[in-house]
C-alpha positions as CSV (number, residue, x, y, z in Angstrom):
1,M,-57.6,-11.1,-8.2
2,L,-55.2,-12.9,-5.2
3,K,-52.3,-10.1,-4.0
4,R,-49.0,-11.5,-5.2
5,V,-45.8,-11.4,-3.3
6,V,-42.4,-12.5,-3.4
7,C,-40.7,-13.9,-0.7
8,L,-37.0,-14.4,-0.7
9,V,-35.3,-16.4,2.5
10,G,-32.3,-18.4,3.7
11,P,-29.9,-18.4,5.8
12,T,-27.8,-15.3,7.3
13,G,-25.1,-14.5,4.8
14,V,-25.7,-16.1,1.4
15,G,-26.4,-13.4,-0.8
16,K,-30.3,-12.7,-0.3
17,S,-29.6,-8.8,-0.3
18,A,-28.1,-8.7,-3.5
19,T,-30.6,-11.0,-5.1
20,A,-33.1,-9.1,-4.2
21,L,-32.0,-6.0,-5.6
22,R,-32.0,-7.7,-9.0
23,L,-35.3,-8.8,-8.7
24,A,-36.5,-4.9,-8.2
25,E,-34.5,-3.5,-10.8
26,H,-36.2,-6.3,-12.9
27,F,-39.6,-5.9,-11.6
28,G,-39.8,-2.3,-10.4
29,G,-40.0,-3.7,-6.9
30,S,-40.2,-2.6,-3.2
31,I,-38.2,-4.2,-0.8
32,I,-39.5,-4.7,2.7
33,N,-37.4,-6.8,5.4
34,A,-38.2,-10.0,7.3
35,D,-35.0,-9.8,9.9
36,S,-36.1,-9.5,13.0
37,R,-32.2,-7.9,13.5
38,Q,-32.1,-5.5,10.9
39,V,-35.2,-3.5,12.4
40,F,-33.0,-1.7,14.9
41,S,-31.9,1.3,13.7
42,A,-28.2,1.3,16.2
43,F,-26.5,-1.5,13.8
44,P,-27.1,-1.3,10.6
45,V,-23.2,-2.5,9.9
46,I,-23.9,-5.4,12.6
47,T,-27.0,-6.7,11.4
48,A,-26.0,-6.0,7.4
49,Q,-28.7,-4.2,6.4
50,P,-28.8,-2.8,2.9
51,S,-26.4,0.1,3.0
52,A,-27.5,4.0,1.8
53,A,-26.4,3.4,-1.9
54,E,-28.4,-0.1,-2.6
55,Q,-31.6,1.3,-0.4
56,A,-31.2,4.2,-3.0
57,L,-31.7,1.9,-5.6
58,C,-35.1,0.7,-5.0
59,P,-37.9,1.6,-2.2
60,H,-37.1,0.1,1.3
61,H,-38.7,-0.5,3.8
62,L,-38.7,-1.8,7.7
63,Y,-35.1,-1.4,8.1
64,G,-33.6,0.6,10.7
65,F,-36.9,1.8,12.4
66,L,-36.4,0.6,16.1
67,Q,-34.9,1.7,19.1
68,T,-32.6,-0.6,21.1
69,S,-34.7,-0.6,24.1
70,S,-37.8,-1.1,22.0
71,R,-39.5,-4.4,20.7
72,I,-41.7,-5.9,18.2
73,S,-43.5,-8.8,17.6
74,A,-43.8,-11.3,14.7
75,G,-47.5,-9.9,14.9
76,A,-47.1,-6.4,15.0
77,W,-43.8,-6.7,12.5
78,G,-46.4,-8.7,10.0
79,D,-49.2,-5.4,10.0
80,L,-46.4,-3.0,9.4
81,A,-45.4,-5.2,6.5
82,L,-48.8,-5.4,4.9
83,Q,-48.8,-1.5,5.5
84,H,-46.3,-1.6,3.2
85,M,-47.3,-3.8,0.8
86,E,-50.8,-1.7,0.0
87,G,-50.4,-0.4,-4.0
88,V,-47.3,-2.2,-4.7
89,A,-47.1,-4.1,-7.5
90,F,-44.1,-5.8,-6.7
91,P,-43.7,-6.7,-2.5
92,L,-40.3,-8.2,-2.4
93,L,-40.1,-9.6,1.5
94,V,-36.3,-10.1,2.3
95,G,-35.0,-11.6,5.1
96,G,-34.0,-15.1,7.7
97,T,-36.9,-14.6,9.9
98,G,-39.4,-17.3,9.5
99,L,-41.5,-16.5,12.5
100,Y,-42.3,-13.1,11.0
101,L,-43.4,-14.7,7.4
102,R,-45.5,-17.5,9.3
103,A,-46.8,-14.8,10.9
104,L,-47.5,-13.0,7.9
105,F,-49.0,-15.5,5.7
106,D,-49.8,-18.9,7.7
107,G,-51.4,-17.1,10.7
108,I,-49.6,-17.2,14.5
109,V,-51.6,-15.7,17.4
110,D,-49.7,-12.7,19.2
111,I,-49.3,-13.2,22.4
112,P,-48.7,-9.4,24.0
113,P,-45.5,-9.2,25.2
114,I,-44.2,-10.1,28.4
115,P,-42.7,-8.2,30.2
116,D,-39.1,-8.6,31.1
117,E,-38.9,-9.0,35.1
118,L,-41.5,-11.6,34.8
119,V,-39.1,-13.7,32.8
120,R,-36.2,-13.1,34.6
121,K,-38.5,-13.8,38.3
122,L,-39.3,-17.8,36.3
123,S,-36.3,-18.1,34.7
124,D,-34.4,-17.4,38.6
125,A,-37.5,-19.7,39.7
126,C,-36.5,-22.4,37.1
127,A,-32.5,-22.7,38.1
128,Q,-33.9,-23.0,41.6
129,E,-36.6,-25.3,41.8
130,G,-35.7,-27.2,38.7
131,S,-37.6,-27.2,35.5
132,A,-39.4,-30.7,36.7
133,A,-40.9,-28.4,39.5
134,L,-42.1,-25.5,37.1
135,H,-43.4,-28.7,35.1
136,L,-45.7,-29.9,37.8
137,R,-46.8,-26.2,37.9
138,L,-47.8,-25.8,34.5
139,R,-49.6,-29.1,34.4
140,D,-51.7,-28.1,37.4
141,I,-52.6,-24.8,35.1
142,D,-52.6,-25.6,31.7
143,P,-52.5,-29.8,31.5
144,D,-52.9,-29.8,27.7
145,Y,-49.6,-27.5,27.2
146,A,-47.8,-29.7,29.8
147,A,-48.9,-32.7,28.3
148,R,-47.0,-31.9,24.6
149,I,-43.7,-30.5,26.5
150,H,-41.0,-32.4,28.3
151,E,-40.1,-31.6,32.1
152,H,-36.8,-30.5,31.4
153,D,-37.6,-28.4,28.7
154,R,-36.6,-25.1,30.6
155,Q,-37.5,-22.4,27.8
156,R,-41.2,-23.8,27.0
157,I,-41.9,-24.4,30.5
158,V,-40.6,-20.8,31.1
159,R,-42.7,-19.3,28.6
160,A,-45.8,-21.0,29.0
161,L,-46.1,-20.0,32.8
162,C,-44.8,-16.6,32.0
163,V,-48.0,-16.3,29.1
164,Y,-50.0,-17.5,32.0
165,E,-48.9,-15.4,34.7
166,S,-48.7,-12.2,32.4
167,T,-51.9,-12.6,30.4
168,G,-54.4,-14.8,32.6
169,K,-54.8,-16.8,29.9
170,T,-52.9,-20.4,29.0
171,F,-51.1,-21.2,26.4
172,S,-53.5,-23.6,25.1
173,W,-55.9,-20.8,25.1
174,W,-53.7,-18.4,22.8
175,H,-53.2,-21.4,20.4
176,R,-57.0,-21.8,20.0
177,Q,-56.9,-17.9,18.9
178,T,-54.7,-18.5,15.8
179,P,-56.1,-17.1,12.8
180,P,-56.6,-18.4,9.7
181,P,-53.6,-18.4,6.8
182,R,-54.1,-15.1,4.7
183,E,-55.1,-15.8,1.1
184,M,-52.5,-14.6,-1.4
185,D,-50.8,-15.5,-4.1
186,V,-47.1,-16.4,-2.6
187,L,-44.1,-17.1,-4.4
188,R,-41.4,-18.3,-2.1
189,I,-38.0,-18.4,-3.4
190,G,-34.9,-19.8,-1.1
191,L,-31.2,-19.1,-1.3
192,R,-28.9,-22.0,-0.1
193,L,-25.3,-23.4,0.4
194,P,-23.9,-26.1,2.1
195,L,-23.3,-25.2,5.5
196,D,-19.2,-26.1,5.6
197,D,-19.3,-24.1,2.3
198,L,-21.4,-21.4,3.8
199,T,-19.2,-20.9,7.2
200,P,-16.0,-19.7,5.5
201,L,-18.1,-17.3,4.2
202,L,-19.6,-16.0,7.4
203,A,-16.7,-15.6,9.0
204,R,-15.5,-13.2,6.6
205,R,-18.5,-11.5,6.3
206,I,-17.9,-10.7,10.1
207,D,-14.7,-9.6,9.6
208,A,-15.5,-7.3,6.6
209,M,-18.0,-6.1,9.4
210,I,-15.4,-5.4,11.8
211,D,-13.0,-3.7,9.1
212,A,-16.6,-1.5,8.2
213,G,-17.0,-0.2,12.1
214,A,-18.7,-2.9,13.9
215,V,-16.9,-2.3,16.9
216,D,-17.2,1.6,16.7
217,E,-21.1,1.2,16.1
218,A,-21.6,-0.7,19.3
219,R,-19.7,1.2,21.2
220,A,-21.9,4.4,20.4
221,E,-24.8,2.4,21.1
222,Y,-23.2,1.2,24.8
223,A,-22.7,4.7,25.6
224,I,-26.6,5.7,25.2
225,H,-28.0,2.3,26.2
226,P,-25.0,-0.1,28.3
227,D,-28.0,-2.3,29.2
228,G,-27.6,-5.6,27.5
229,A,-30.9,-7.0,28.2
230,L,-32.4,-4.3,26.0
231,P,-33.9,-5.8,22.9
232,G,-31.6,-4.5,20.4
233,W,-28.7,-6.4,22.1
234,S,-29.8,-9.5,21.9
235,G,-29.1,-10.0,18.0
236,I,-25.9,-12.2,17.3
237,G,-23.0,-9.8,16.7
238,C,-24.7,-7.4,19.2
239,R,-24.8,-9.9,21.8
240,E,-21.1,-11.1,21.4
241,L,-19.5,-7.3,21.1
242,H,-21.5,-6.1,24.1
243,Q,-19.8,-9.3,25.9
244,Y,-16.3,-7.5,24.8
245,L,-17.3,-3.7,25.8
246,C,-18.4,-4.5,29.3
247,G,-15.1,-6.7,30.3
248,E,-16.9,-9.8,29.8
249,L,-14.8,-10.8,26.8
250,S,-11.8,-10.6,25.2
251,F,-11.8,-8.8,21.6
252,E,-10.6,-12.0,19.9
253,A,-13.2,-14.3,22.0
254,A,-15.9,-12.1,21.3
255,R,-15.0,-12.3,18.0
256,L,-14.7,-15.9,17.7
257,L,-17.9,-16.7,19.4
258,W,-19.6,-14.3,17.0
259,I,-18.8,-16.9,14.3
260,K,-19.3,-19.5,16.1
261,N,-23.0,-18.1,16.7
262,T,-23.5,-17.0,13.7
263,R,-22.9,-20.4,11.9
264,A,-25.5,-21.9,14.4
265,Y,-28.0,-19.6,13.5
266,A,-27.5,-20.3,9.8
267,K,-27.9,-24.1,10.8
268,R,-31.2,-23.3,12.5
269,Q,-32.1,-21.2,9.6
270,L,-31.6,-24.1,7.2
271,T,-33.8,-26.3,9.2
272,W,-36.3,-24.0,9.3
273,F,-36.5,-23.3,6.0
274,N,-35.6,-26.9,4.7
275,A,-39.2,-28.2,6.2
276,D,-41.0,-25.9,3.9
277,S,-42.0,-27.4,0.9
278,R,-43.4,-24.3,-0.6
279,I,-39.9,-23.3,-1.1
280,R,-38.1,-23.6,-4.4
281,W,-34.3,-23.4,-3.8
282,F,-31.6,-21.5,-5.9
283,G,-27.7,-21.3,-5.0
284,P,-26.5,-17.5,-4.5
285,D,-24.9,-17.6,-8.3
286,Q,-28.5,-18.2,-9.9
287,A,-30.2,-15.0,-9.6
288,E,-30.7,-14.8,-13.7
289,D,-32.5,-18.2,-12.8
290,V,-34.6,-16.9,-10.0
291,V,-35.6,-13.7,-12.6
292,K,-36.7,-16.3,-14.7
293,L,-38.6,-17.8,-12.3
294,V,-40.7,-14.9,-11.3
295,R,-40.9,-13.8,-14.7
296,S,-43.0,-17.0,-15.7
297,W,-44.8,-17.0,-12.4
298,Q,-45.8,-13.7,-13.2
299,A,-46.8,-14.7,-16.9
């Protein structure tokens, strides 16, 4: 019999945690984090990790276990998620990082981490020489992948060159190593709101985080790990507060940028998840309908 798993996805701030707790209560589930920002231990408020009281209601896994200076790939996260799913009757994956879930279920190649200094070197080269010049370099190394991307696509060009210089293998070679999808019975449930309805909720949520101590949380970690290039600072909210703490932005400018970037991220998440026809969609106020769907799926 195939392993049965429920995934609860959707944009940031839509109410996934509350619905997840409702499901866990009904079905005796264990919640497994599938959000790439909520893995960091230093930022529970800024990344909206479930509170201690919420985590006491049912088992929670893969929240706040990683140091700011550490990074984790989608493949490595998937290996940890599989470990926590073992022996659990109702594993419930909750989060908005679509790449994590794709890696776990659909299969993606797990390219080794690229050294930060190499990324900086090639990013600087791209800025100085221009993306077209680096695209020509990529065309000599990996003509198949170069033909698939535009010569002005700086991010993908730099990424492909970094992968080659770091691993000695082309991006095309790595893509051919993609594993097949895992054989699991996965129920994909999504929560969403129109972006215009979600936007004011996101702004209020950020203000609530600030009231709950987000700035003090960032300041405490800044005293230990001030380097804004560290992986833990890359998340939305963390990045803007770092800019405030190091004097690049006023507090109000950081707050407004945090709101703006969160809205843009929610829009990208909606675009990603809307493209997946396997997801069954609900509004955040339809928790009971979600429970009924899971019950019928289990029958």
